[in-house]
C-alpha positions as CSV (number, residue, x, y, z in Angstrom):
1,V,-0.3,8.7,209.2
2,Y,0.1,12.0,207.2
3,K,-3.6,12.7,207.9
4,R,-2.9,13.8,211.5
5,Q,-4.2,10.6,213.0
6,P,-3.7,10.5,216.8
7,L,-1.2,7.9,217.9
8,Y,-3.8,5.6,219.5
9,R,-5.5,5.3,216.1
10,Q,-2.2,4.6,214.3
11,E,-1.5,1.9,216.9
12,Q,-4.8,0.2,216.1
13,E,-4.2,0.4,212.3
14,W,-0.7,-1.0,212.6
15,N,-1.9,-3.8,214.9
16,R,-4.6,-4.7,212.4
17,V,-2.0,-5.4,209.7
18,G,0.2,-7.4,212.0
19,V,2.6,-4.8,213.2
20,M,2.8,-4.7,217.0
21,L,3.8,-1.0,217.2
22,S,2.7,0.7,220.5
23,R,1.7,4.3,220.8
24,Q,4.4,4.7,223.6
25,T,7.1,3.7,221.1
26,M,5.7,6.2,218.6
27,S,5.4,8.9,221.2
28,N,9.1,8.5,222.1
29,W,9.9,8.7,218.4
30,V,8.0,11.9,218.0
31,L,9.5,13.4,221.0
32,R,13.0,12.6,219.9
33,V,12.5,13.9,216.4
34,A,10.9,17.2,217.7
35,E,13.7,17.8,220.3
36,D,16.7,16.7,218.3
37,W,16.0,17.8,214.7
38,L,13.0,20.2,214.6
39,R,13.6,22.3,217.7
40,P,16.9,23.8,216.5
41,I,15.1,24.9,213.2
42,Y,12.2,26.2,215.3
43,D,14.6,28.3,217.4
44,R,16.2,29.7,214.2
45,M,12.9,30.7,212.8
46,H,12.1,32.6,216.1
47,R,14.9,35.1,215.4
48,P,13.7,36.4,212.0
49,L,10.1,36.4,213.3
50,L,11.1,38.9,216.0
51,Q,12.9,41.1,213.3
52,R,9.6,41.8,211.5
53,E,7.6,44.9,212.2
54,V,4.1,43.4,212.0
55,L,3.0,40.2,213.7
56,H,-0.2,38.3,214.6
57,A,-0.9,36.4,217.8
58,D,-3.6,34.1,219.1
59,E,-4.1,31.4,221.7
60,T,-6.3,28.4,222.4
61,T,-6.7,25.9,225.2
62,L,-5.1,22.5,225.6
63,Q,-5.5,19.9,228.2
64,V,-2.3,18.3,229.6
65,L,-2.8,15.3,231.8
66,K,0.4,15.0,233.9
67,L,1.0,18.4,235.4
68,E,2.9,18.5,238.6
69,G,0.8,20.1,241.4
70,R,-2.3,20.6,239.1
71,T,-5.4,18.6,238.3
72,T,-5.9,17.0,234.9
73,R,-8.7,19.5,234.2
74,S,-6.4,22.5,234.5
75,K,-6.4,24.6,231.3
76,C,-3.2,25.0,229.5
77,Y,-2.7,27.0,226.4
78,M,-1.2,26.7,222.9
79,W,0.0,30.2,221.8
80,L,0.5,31.2,218.2
81,Y,2.7,33.9,216.7
82,R,3.1,34.5,213.0
83,T,4.3,37.0,210.4
84,S,1.8,39.3,208.6
85,G,0.8,39.4,205.0
86,D,3.8,41.7,204.2
87,A,6.3,38.9,204.8
88,E,7.9,37.3,201.7
89,H,8.6,34.1,203.7
90,P,5.9,33.6,206.3
91,I,6.8,32.1,209.7
92,V,4.2,30.4,211.9
93,L,5.3,29.4,215.4
94,Y,3.3,27.7,218.2
95,E,4.3,27.8,221.8
96,Y,3.0,25.7,224.7
97,Q,2.4,27.4,228.0
98,Q,0.6,26.2,231.3
99,N,-1.4,29.4,231.5
100,R,-2.7,32.4,229.7
101,K,-0.6,35.0,231.5
102,A,0.6,38.0,229.5
103,E,4.2,37.3,230.7
104,N,4.2,34.3,228.3
105,A,3.8,36.6,225.3
106,E,6.2,39.1,226.7
107,V,9.0,36.5,227.1
108,F,8.4,35.0,223.6
109,L,8.4,38.5,222.0
110,K,11.5,39.8,224.0
111,G,13.5,42.1,221.7
112,Y,10.5,42.7,219.4
113,T,9.4,46.2,218.5
114,G,6.4,46.7,216.2
115,W,2.6,46.1,215.8
116,L,0.9,43.0,217.1
117,H,-2.5,42.0,215.8
118,A,-4.5,40.3,218.5
119,G,-8.1,39.6,219.6
120,G,-9.8,41.1,222.5
121,Y,-7.7,39.3,225.3
122,S,-6.6,42.0,227.7
123,G,-3.3,40.2,228.4
124,Y,-1.9,41.6,225.2
125,H,-2.6,45.1,226.4
126,R,-0.1,44.6,229.2
127,L,2.8,44.0,226.9
128,P,5.8,46.5,226.9
129,E,5.0,49.9,225.3
130,N,7.3,49.1,222.3
131,I,4.7,46.6,221.1
132,W,1.6,48.3,219.7
133,V,-1.5,46.1,219.8
134,V,-3.8,46.2,216.8
135,G,-7.4,45.3,217.5
136,C,-9.6,43.0,215.4
137,W,-12.5,44.4,213.5
138,A,-13.6,40.9,212.5
139,H,-14.2,40.3,216.3
140,L,-16.4,43.4,216.6
141,R,-18.4,42.5,213.4
142,R,-19.0,39.0,214.8
143,K,-20.4,40.5,218.0
144,F,-22.8,42.8,216.2
145,D,-23.8,39.8,214.0
146,E,-24.5,37.8,217.2
147,A,-26.6,40.6,218.5
148,V,-28.7,40.7,215.4
149,N,-29.2,36.9,215.4
150,A,-30.1,37.0,219.1
151,L,-33.3,38.8,218.1
152,P,-36.5,37.3,216.7
153,K,-36.4,37.6,212.9
154,E,-39.3,40.0,212.8
155,Q,-37.2,42.4,215.1
156,Q,-34.0,42.2,213.1
157,V,-34.9,44.6,210.3
158,G,-33.7,48.1,211.2
159,C,-32.5,47.1,214.6
160,A,-29.5,48.9,216.3
161,A,-27.3,45.9,216.1
162,L,-27.8,45.7,212.3
163,E,-26.7,49.3,212.0
164,G,-23.5,48.5,213.9
165,L,-23.0,45.5,211.7
166,Q,-23.5,47.5,208.5
167,Y,-20.7,50.0,209.6
168,C,-18.4,47.0,209.9
169,N,-19.4,45.6,206.6
170,I,-18.7,49.0,204.9
171,L,-15.1,48.9,206.4
172,F,-14.4,45.4,205.1
173,A,-15.8,46.4,201.7
174,I,-13.5,49.3,201.5
175,E,-10.6,47.1,202.6
176,K,-11.4,44.7,199.8
177,E,-11.0,47.5,197.3
178,L,-7.6,48.5,198.8
179,T,-6.2,44.9,198.8
180,D,-3.9,45.3,195.7
181,L,-2.6,48.7,196.7
182,P,1.0,49.2,198.0
183,P,1.1,49.9,201.7
184,E,1.9,53.5,201.3
185,E,-1.2,54.1,199.1
186,R,-3.4,51.9,201.3
187,Y,-2.5,54.1,204.3
188,I,-3.6,57.2,202.4
189,Q,-6.8,55.7,201.2
190,R,-7.7,54.4,204.6
191,L,-7.5,57.8,206.1
192,A,-9.7,59.1,203.3
193,W,-12.3,56.4,203.3
194,S,-12.1,54.1,206.4
195,K,-11.5,56.7,209.1
196,P,-14.7,58.6,208.4
197,V,-16.7,55.4,208.7
198,M,-14.9,54.5,211.9
199,D,-15.6,57.9,213.4
200,A,-19.2,57.6,212.4
201,L,-19.4,54.2,214.1
202,L,-18.1,55.6,217.3
203,A,-20.4,58.6,217.2
204,W,-23.4,56.2,216.5
205,A,-22.4,54.0,219.4
206,S,-22.3,56.9,221.8
207,T,-26.0,57.5,221.2
208,N,-27.1,53.9,221.7
209,R,-27.7,52.2,225.0
210,A,-28.4,48.5,225.8
211,A,-28.5,46.2,228.8
212,P,-24.8,45.3,229.6
213,K,-25.5,41.6,229.5
214,S,-27.5,41.8,226.3
215,A,-25.7,40.8,223.0
216,L,-25.9,44.4,221.8
217,G,-24.6,45.6,225.1
218,K,-21.6,43.3,224.8
219,A,-20.9,44.5,221.3
220,L,-21.1,48.1,222.3
221,Y,-18.8,47.5,225.3
222,Y,-16.3,45.7,223.1
223,L,-16.3,48.6,220.7
224,E,-15.7,51.1,223.5
225,E,-13.0,49.1,225.3
226,Q,-11.2,48.1,222.2
227,W,-11.4,51.4,220.3
228,P,-7.8,52.6,221.0
229,Y,-6.6,49.3,219.5
230,L,-9.1,49.1,216.7
231,I,-8.1,52.5,215.2
232,R,-4.5,51.4,215.1
233,A,-5.3,49.8,211.7
234,L,-5.0,53.4,210.4
235,E,-1.4,53.8,211.5
236,D,0.4,51.9,208.7
237,G,-0.7,50.5,205.4
238,R,0.9,47.1,206.2
239,L,-1.6,46.5,209.0
240,E,-4.8,44.6,208.6
241,L,-8.4,45.1,209.6
242,S,-8.6,41.7,211.3
243,N,-6.5,39.1,213.0
244,N,-7.8,36.4,210.6
245,L,-4.3,35.4,209.7
246,A,-3.6,34.1,213.1
247,E,-7.0,32.6,213.5
248,R,-6.6,30.6,210.3
249,S,-3.1,29.5,211.4
250,I,-4.3,28.2,214.8
251,K,-7.3,26.4,213.3
252,P,-5.3,23.3,212.2
253,F,-4.3,22.8,215.9
254,V,-8.0,23.3,217.0
255,I,-9.2,20.7,214.5
256,G,-6.4,18.3,215.4
257,R,-7.2,18.7,219.1
258,K,-10.7,17.3,218.5
259,N,-8.9,14.0,217.5
260,F,-6.1,13.7,219.9
261,L,-8.1,15.5,222.7
262,F,-5.1,16.1,225.1
263,A,-1.4,16.0,225.6
264,N,-0.1,13.5,228.1
265,T,2.9,15.6,229.4
266,P,4.2,19.2,229.0
267,R,7.1,17.7,227.0
268,G,4.7,16.2,224.6
269,A,2.7,19.4,224.3
270,Q,5.8,21.5,223.5
271,S,6.9,18.8,220.9
272,S,3.4,19.2,219.4
273,A,4.0,23.0,219.2
274,V,7.3,22.5,217.4
275,I,5.8,20.0,214.9
276,F,2.7,22.1,214.2
277,S,5.1,25.1,213.6
278,M,7.1,23.1,211.0
279,I,4.0,22.0,209.2
280,E,2.1,25.3,209.2
281,T,5.2,27.3,208.2
282,A,5.8,24.9,205.3
283,K,2.1,25.3,204.2
284,A,2.3,29.1,204.5
285,N,5.3,29.0,202.1
286,G,3.6,26.8,199.6
287,L,5.6,23.7,200.5
288,D,4.3,20.2,200.9
289,P,4.7,19.6,204.7
290,Y,5.4,15.9,204.3
291,R,8.2,16.4,201.8
292,Y,9.6,19.2,203.9
293,L,9.8,17.0,207.0
294,V,11.3,14.2,205.0
295,Y,13.9,16.7,203.7
296,I,14.7,18.0,207.2
297,L,15.1,14.4,208.7
298,T,17.2,13.3,205.8
299,K,19.6,16.3,205.8
300,A,19.8,17.2,209.5
301,P,21.6,14.1,210.7
302,V,24.1,14.4,207.9
303,L,24.8,18.0,208.6
304,A,25.1,17.4,212.4
305,A,27.4,14.5,211.8
306,A,29.7,16.8,209.7
307,H,29.9,19.1,212.7
308,E,28.2,21.9,211.0
309,P,27.9,24.4,213.9
310,D,24.6,26.0,212.8
311,W,23.2,23.3,210.6
312,A,19.6,24.4,211.2
313,V,20.1,27.5,209.1
314,G,20.6,25.5,205.9
315,L,17.2,23.8,206.3
316,L,15.1,27.0,206.6
């Protein structure tokens, strides 16, 4: 059960040992637990998340079968928001939405002012002006790498895509050297070492041309389009060169989706978002997710029964 097995597999295993436990019953248990005991904690974590000055965001698709007025093949999305590496106590929150509209992020981030690391999705660029989107250099590096690998091996040495890739590699090598510095010093060193490399990359890109639909053409277009967001990494030493934190946090859901494939209802999808939030936040804080969930489900009913008005705070 702890190994994230989908409910239909758990149903099969329980039935094999003589326990006639249906997936519908287990689904109802999961929904009640998520809504009654985990959602209040989720909502309480949302508040300090918005009080941070640096966040990361990402999103991935999810199929939800029973959507009113839409086909079962309609794409829904699981969004992810998390604190950055400067947070003493990381917070990782998933949110289910039926689409990828920028309004979803705007509503979730209402009241937030600060930097937001994101990938190349243009929806983030339509957020209010008090949210400053920071581009992802890892995405750019990946595109140059794809452009290199799209060529026959005998053409890869000395190709233009390899030059672009090397600029990115230099930036990440510099960043590795700056890892242990305090943010204030990292800011100074980036201006001294990383900014000249970024400027050289932009100047190099302006002298190169490629077919728009080619792998190199796509990399160069990404660089040009994302440039205002990519150079934001220079604005504060707490910022990061990539959005890898969010990508690593959303990966467990992507892996889990390969097993459970879809959510049956929007209610189930949102409950999944809440449960994944609890698990990934626990992991980010060095806690055992199973023991943390047991702790919550043991203490929460007791605190609620004692009429503690804000019992969720004591379980964070």
